[in-house]
N, C-alpha and C positions, 0 to 999 in steps of 0.2 A: 468759376469756383478757384479755392487754392489748395497747391498741393504744398508741401515742406518736407525735406532730407532732412533725419538729425544729422549732425555732425558730431556733437557730444551732448551730454546733459541739457546744460543749456546752451546749447547754439544749433542754429537751423536755417537753414537754405529754404526761401518758400519761392514761389513763383505763382503770378494771379495775374490775370487778365484785367488789363487798365480801364477805366471808365468809357474811356472814348472806345473802347473795342476793337481797337485798331493796333494794337500793341499788346505785349506783356512785359511786367513788372519783374525784375527779381529783387530779391528784399532779402538783408541778413536783420535775422531775429538773435540778440544776446538776452538770457535771462529774462526771456517773456518783450522785450523790449524790441522795435524795429530802429534798427541802429544805423542801418542806410540802405538805398533804393539806387535800381540801376534801370535804364529803360531797355528791354527787351525787343524779341520779334516775337509776332504773332505769326506761329509755323503750323504745321501739321503734328509739331511735337509740343503743343503749350501745353500739353496736360504732361509734362514729365520733367525733370531735373535730370539730364542725362548722366553725369556723376559731380560728383564734391570729392574732393584731396584733401589731406591735411599734411601738408611736408613744411621740414625747414628747406625751403628753396635756396637760400643764400647761406646756410649754415651758421647764423647768428646765434644760434640758440631760442629762437623763434619760430614757433611755425606760422606759414603763411596758408591762405583757405583757397585753393583753386577749385572754381566753380565753370561747369561747362555746360553750354545751352547747345544744344543740337537745332540746327536751322534751319537743314535740308536733308535729302536722300535722294539718291537718282535711280532710274531704272537702268538696265542694261549693265553698266560696270559696277553699279551698285556703290558709287562713291558717296562719301557724307562731309556735310559741310559742318562746321560747328565754330563756337564763339567761345573764348576762356578769358574766365577772369581771375585773375591773381591778386589775391586780396593782402595785401601787406597792415601787419597791427590790426587785425580785423577785430576785435574787441574793445579798439582805443578810437576816442576821437579822431584822432589823428591819422587816420588810415587813408591809406592810399590804395589806388586801382588802377592796375595794367590788365589793357581790354586787346584782344587780337584773337582773328581768324585762323583757323587750319581747315584742309581737307582730313578726313581719316584719325579724329581722335581714336585713339587707344587708352584704356584703361594702365595698361603695364608697358604701353610704347609710346608716349606721347613726352611724359614726364617718367624720367630712368634714371638709374643709376649707370652709368659708364665701366665696365672693367677697367681697371688699373686708373681710374680717374677719382678726383674727391668730388663730393656732393652729388646736387640734382643737376640734373641734363635736360633742357628742354628742345624737342625734335618738332619741329615746326613743318610740316607737310601740304602738300599741295602736287595737283596731277597738271603736266605740262602737256602740251602736244605738240612736238618740236620734230624738226630733222637736225638742228642744231648739236643734240647733243651726242649725237651718234650719226657726222652726216652718211655716212658710206651704208647706214641700213636706212636711210629714209626716214619719211613720217611716221611719228609713233607716240604712243602716250607713256608718258614717265610719270611715276612716283618719284619728287623730287625732295628731299629733305635738306632744314637747314637747321644749325647748330645754335641754341641761345642759354644763356645765363642769367640767373635772376641775380641783379645786386645794384643795390641803394633805390630801390623800389622802381626799377625799370628794367627790361630785356637787354641783355649784350650781348650780340653777334658774336660767333664764334666762326673759327675757321672750318672749313670742311662743309664740303656740300655731297649728299649720298644722292645717288640716281640708280632708279631700277627700270627697265624696259617693261610692260607687259606684254608679257608672253603668256601660254597656256600654264608655264611650272607658276608663274606668279599667280595667274586666277584659280589655279586650282591651290594654291597655300592659301590664299584671300578667302576662297570658298569653304575650307576646311577649319576655318577661324584660329591661325596656325598665333599660340599663344603669345602676348610680348610684340604683336602690330601696332603701328605700323615699324617701330625700331626692327623687331626680326624680318621685317621682308630686304633688309640690307644687309643683313649678315650673313 
């Protein structure tokens, strides 16, 4: 079947199992017409579109469409893997799409406004099992975040990396659903 999420009265993002049965297609419907289609992944989350956000990421007066497709979730750590599509000029035939993956997408914690900074920032997060981030503590799990800005229809890396070791206090904050995660986890 096909599922759709309304972005605005004439804009919908939809997901449907492809005819091959081994993948899902994401597609954009504007004024009743399919104007773009992207191959997605057939996962345990195939029957949902995780999130859709409309925001002027590059502060040019025209909103971009951010589509979030959940790819996987784990047991234990309860980590998530998500694929994001940023669609610039979504209603135009000249639209462009940037596609990338993150761990731990958060509705208010991946595409964020940072205090004292202008515009929207994108926090791309991943889990890292490392002893390099804190050699004195030895090997451990870390949430690592890297900053990006959306400009000129592409992601532009920004200075600064955030890291937080996965300790009991962090586990409790995640389990309690602290608003604004993953960004709030680093504050």
